[in-house]
N, C-alpha and C positions, 0 to 999 in steps of 0.2 A: 624299229627293233622291239620285239615284245620282251616282257620280263624274263621269260625263260631263256631267250637269246642272250640277254645281258648276263645271266647267271653262267651260261656256258662260256661266254667270252672271258669272264673273270676267272673261271676255273682253268681255262686254257692258258691265259696270260700269266697267272700267278698261282699255279696249283698248290705249291708248297705253303704259301701264305694262306691261301683260301682254306686249306685243310688244317693249318696250324692254329687258326683263331677259333678257340673253343669257348663256350660259355662258362665252363668251370673256372677259367682264368679270372672271372669276376668275383671269386670268393673273397679276396682281400677287400674289395670295394664294399661288398655286402657286410663283411665283418666290421669295417670302419663305421659304416652307417649304423650298424647294430650297437656298437660301442657308444657312439654319439647319442643314440636314443636311450640306451639302457643305463649307462653308468651314472647319470644324474639321479637315477631312482634307487641306487644301491645304498648300502649302509654307509655310515660316516667314514670308515676306514677306506673302503673301496672308492668312495666319492672323492676323498682327499687325494688318494693315489692318482686317480684320473686327472684331477685338477692340476696335479704337479707334473704328471708325465704324459699328458695327451700330445704335446709336441713330438715327443720321442716316438710314440705309437703311430701317429699320423705319418710322420716322415719315414719311419721304419717300414711300414706297410707299403708306402709309395716306392721306396728303394727296392724292396723285394720284388714287386711287380716289374719295375723298370729293369732290374738286372735280368730277370727271367725273359722279359720281352726282348731286350737288346741281344741277349745271348742265344736265344733259341727260336725266335720268330723272325723269318726273313722279312727285312724291311722294318723290323720293330724299332730300331733306333730312330728312324725318321718319325714314327708315330709318337714315340716318347718325347722327342724334341718338339714336335708340333703341339703336344699337350702342355709342355713347359712354356712355350711361347704364348699359348692361350692363358696360362696362369699369370704370366708376367703382365699381359695386357689387363687381365682381370684385376690383379692386386694394385696395379698402377692407377686404374680408374677409381676403384673403390677407396684405396688408400688416400689418393690426392683429394677426392671429394670429402672424405672423412676429416682430413686435416683442415682443409679450407673452410668447410662448414663449421668446424669448431671455433673459427675466428669470427663467425657471424652471430651476434647475440640479438635475439628478438625478445624484448620485454613486453609482457602482456599484463594489462590491468583488468582485474575482474576474473571471474571463473566462468568458463563457457557453458552455455546451455546446450541441450541436444540440437536445437536449430543451428546455433553457431558452429557446433562441431560438424554437423552435416555439411554446411556450406564450406567449412575449412577443408574437409576431405574432398569435396567436389573441386575446389580450387587446386588442391594438390594433384588430383587426377589430371586436370587440364595442364598444369605446370609440368607434369612428368613428360609431356610430349615436346616440351621446349628445352628442358635441361636434362632429360632422361629420368627414368625411375630411380636410379641411384642418386643422381643429383638432387631431385626433389625430396627423396627420403632423408638424405643427410642434412639438407637445409631445414626441413620442416619437423623432423622428429622431436627435437628439443623444445621448440615452442609448442608443439602438440602436447607434450607431457606437461609443460608448464601451465598451459591454459586449462588443463584438467587436474591440476594439483588439488589434493583434498579428496578426490574420488577416482583417481587414476586406477584403472583395472586392466587385467590382461586383455580383455576384449577390445579396449581402446587401441592397444598395440597391434593386435591381430588384424583388426579391420583396417588399420593404417597400412599394414603389410599387404592385405588383399587389394586395397584400392590405390594407394599412392605408389607402393613399391612394385606393383605388378600390372593389374588390369588397366589402370589409368594410362599407361604408356603404349597403348595399342594403335595409336592413330598416325604416328610418324616414325621414320627410321631412327630419329633421335631418341624416341621414347624407350625402346628396349633393344638390347643387342641382337636378338634374332632378326628383327626387322632391318637392322643396319646391315646385317650380312646379306639379306635379300637386295638391299639397295646397292651394295658393292657388286653384286652379281648381275645387276642390270634392271632390277625392278624400279620403275619410276617413283620419284620421291612422294608424290601425292596419291599414288595408286592405292596404298593401304588406307588412307583416309577416306577415299571414295568407296572402298569396299567394306570397311569395318566400322563406319560411323554409327550405323543402326545397332549392330551387335554391341558396340562400346556403350551406347546409351542404355541399352537394355541391361547389360551386366552391371555397369556402374550404378545405374538407377536402382536396380533390385538390391544390390549390396547396401547402398545408402539407406534404402527404406528399412531393411532389416536392422541396420545399425541404429537408425533413429529410434526404433521401437525398443531395442535393448538399452540404448543410452537414456531414453526417457524413463524407463523403469529404474535404472541406476541413479539417475538424477533425483527422482522423487524419493528414493530410499535414502540417499546420502544428503538430501537437502538440509536437514537440521544441522548435521555435523559440518557441512560446507559453510553454511551461513554463519556459523559461530566464529569463523576465522576469515572467510572471504565472501564478499557479497556477489552472488551470481548476477550477471548482466547479459543482456542481449547483444550489447555492443562491446566487443573486446578491443580496447584501445591498445596500440602497440608502439614501441620505439625500436629503432634499428641502430645497432652499433657494428663497427667493422665493415663499413660500406665498401672500402677498397677491396675487400676480399671477394666481392661480387665480380670484380674485374678478373681475378684469378679463376673464379668459377667459370666465367665465359671463356677464358683461355683453355681450360680443360675441355669444355664443350666444343670449342673450335678445333682442338687437337683430335677429338673423336671424329669430327666431320671431315678433317683434312684429306684422308685417303680417298674419299669419294669425290673430291674436287680436282684430282690430278690424274694425268694419264696413267695407264697400268704400269709402264716401266718405272715411272717415278714412284708410284705406290709401292712397288716391290722393293725399291731402295729404302723407302721410309720404314717398311715393315722389317726388312733385313737388319737394319741398324737401330731399330727400336726408337726412332725419332719421336713418334707420338708419345711413347711412354716416358721418354726423357723430358719432354716438354711438360707433361703432367707432373712428374717428380719435381722439376725445378719450380713450377708454380706452387706446389705444396710446401717446399722448403722456404720459398720467399714469403708465402703467407704465414707460415708458422713463426718465423723470426721477426716479421714485421707487425704481428698482432700483439697488442698490449696484454700483459699477463692478466690484467683485470678482466678482460673479455673471456680468456680461457677459464678463469676461476668462476665467472658467472655461468659458464656452460658446463662446469665440472669436467672439463676436458682432460682426458688421459688417453694413453695409447693401448690400454688393455683390450678394448673391443677389436681394434684392428689387428692386434697381436693374435687374439684367439682365431679370428677369421683367417689370418695369414697362414697359421700353422695347420688348421684343420683342412683348409681348401687346397694346400699343396698336396696333402695326402689324398684328398678327393680327386683332384685333377690327374694325379699319377695312377691311382688305382682304377679309375674308370676308363683308362685307355683300352683294355680288352673288351669292355662292354660296348664302347663306341665302335671299336674295330669289328666286333661281331655284327653290330647293326649295319655297318658299311658293307661288309662282305656278304651278308645274308639279306641285305635290303631288298633286292629284286624278288627273293622268295617271299619276303614279308608282303611285298606289293601284290602278290597273287591272291592274298586273303583280304586285302583292303579293297573293297568293292564299291565304296561310296565316299563322298567328302566327309561325312560324319565319322567314318572309320579312321580316316587320316587325322581328323580333329582329335579324336580320343587317343589314338596311338601316339601321335606326336606330343599331345598334352600329358598323357600319363608318364611317358619317358622323360619329358621336361621337368616333371615334378620331382624326379629322383636323380636324373642326370642333369648336367648343365644344359639349360634350354637353348643356348647358342649352337653348339655342335649338333644337338638333336634336330634343330631346324635345318641346319646345313645338310645333314644326311637325308632328311625327307625332301628337301628341295632338289637335291641331286637325284633322288629316287623318282620324283615327278619328271625331271628332265630325261631320265632313262626310258620313260614310256611315251615320250613325245614321238609322233609319227616320223619315220626315217626320212621322209622327203622334206622335212623342215631343216634348213641349213643350221649348223651348229651355232653360228653367230646370231641367229634370229629366234632361238628356242625360248629364251626368257620373255621376249616381247610377245611371242606367239602364245606362251602359257598364260600370260597375264592379260591377254586380249579378251574382253567380255564376249566377243563373237565366238570364241572357243570356250563356251561356258563350262564344260566339264572340267577342263584343265584349270581354268581361271578359278573355279570354286575349290579345287584341290589346294591351290596356293593360298587362298583365303583361309581354308581349313587349318593348314599347318601354321599359318601366321597367328591366327586366333588361339589355336591350341598351345603353341609354344609360349605365348605371352600370358594368356589367362591361367593356364595350369601351372605356371611358374610359382603361383601362390599356394600350391598344394602342400608343400613342405617347407621347412626352414632352408633347405638347400636348393630349392627349385630355381631361385634367382639370386644374383649377387647381394642385393641390399637386404634380403630377408634376415639372414643370420646377423648382419651388422645391426639392424634395427633391434633385434632381440637382445644382442649384447649390450647396446647402449641403454635399453630399457632396464636391463638387469643391474647395470651400474647405478641406476637411480632407484634400486631396491624394489622394482616391479617384479612380482612373482609371476614369471612367464610359464606357460604350459610346457611340458617336456615335448620331445620330438613326436612321440605317439599321442600325447595329450593335445597337441596342436592339430593333429590329423583327425582324431576321433571326437574332439570337443567342438572344433570349428570347421575344418576343411570338409569333412564328410557330411555333417548335418546342415551346413550353411552354404559353403562355396560350391560344392559339387552339384547340388540340385539346381542352382542358378546356371551353372555352366551346361548342365544337361538340357535344361530348357532352352538355352541359347543355341545349342547344337540342333535341337529338334525344330526350332523356329526358323533358323537361318541356313542350315546345312542339310536338312533332310530332303 
């Protein structure tokens, strides 16, 4: 069935919903993003007001959209509930990893050189494929800040977000949630590694090279001040406390993987009753109460970062329902203007930078399935799409996989750990760029050119 045929089928099947989903319903979502971006730049009074009332604003906008959607959009209640389930899964994962990592203290001796920092980020990028970008971010962000104490700058945190929190996790379904969605839908576990290893090496290598040059300049500039208090060393010795929390960390990773290891009926039961999220929450509670207060004190652990993320993202998840629904219902129309893998790469990537990258990937994945030739049985569509023999379709899936993961670093809200890392850094008095500052100072001049070259080399 071609794209136009899918559009017609959708219109005939649910004409009222198809007509009801309009782009203007995304105004509250855009407004919330604008407030997140602009309010920290306002005067003292407005900034203080925002810091006090952002939970009310975020939840209020979310409730307005939900009430409208449930009351006036056919099938809207189901869409709102689905977004709430996604939020529960998101906050369970991010929250549990935040709490558990807060009980793991890594002490570092010495102050890292640019070479040490570059190796550290490379290790973090690899580790992200084994415990996820969120897991790697939560475990490594505190030692990363500690090893750069004395010269810690915003660019250290931004490149950590680029490499560890996002692009590093592009090689396995464990690495980033969009790839896990593909795995649950039938993409083989090692397929993405086989397809993405060269783009991964290119993007990670390019970002590390840029980071090294910037960090070298920073190191030389800060050298006298650093050496006055801490002796720089090529070998950063470390000690590890709270080892038992690594077990809880593995429990959370196991809970993430669990649905992919069981039959679909069992998976549906697990998802219906939030078994995975309950396991994560129990692991976090056990970790918190079994961790000595000394370790929490060494990590300056407090709940403010997860509180901020929790409130803002419940508003984001609820207000973005119309935007995602518009993408779903108008997806086949969008497909008619996407004529190459590079187009899919940039389209899925750009949307992933401002919407949650997991549902964005899911929508584009379904979009590709909708244009698979009609003679391919439904149960074989995914294996057909990802078969290298069907290179056109195989490359489309590669494109949305890379786009969803890589471009998640485009903004603070593109991927779950981004905002969390920012919040943790700010609790350590790191002056982080604003929402727009992050985009215009780092994403556009550094990240985007690397990703454009990646698309040109591997997807053109």
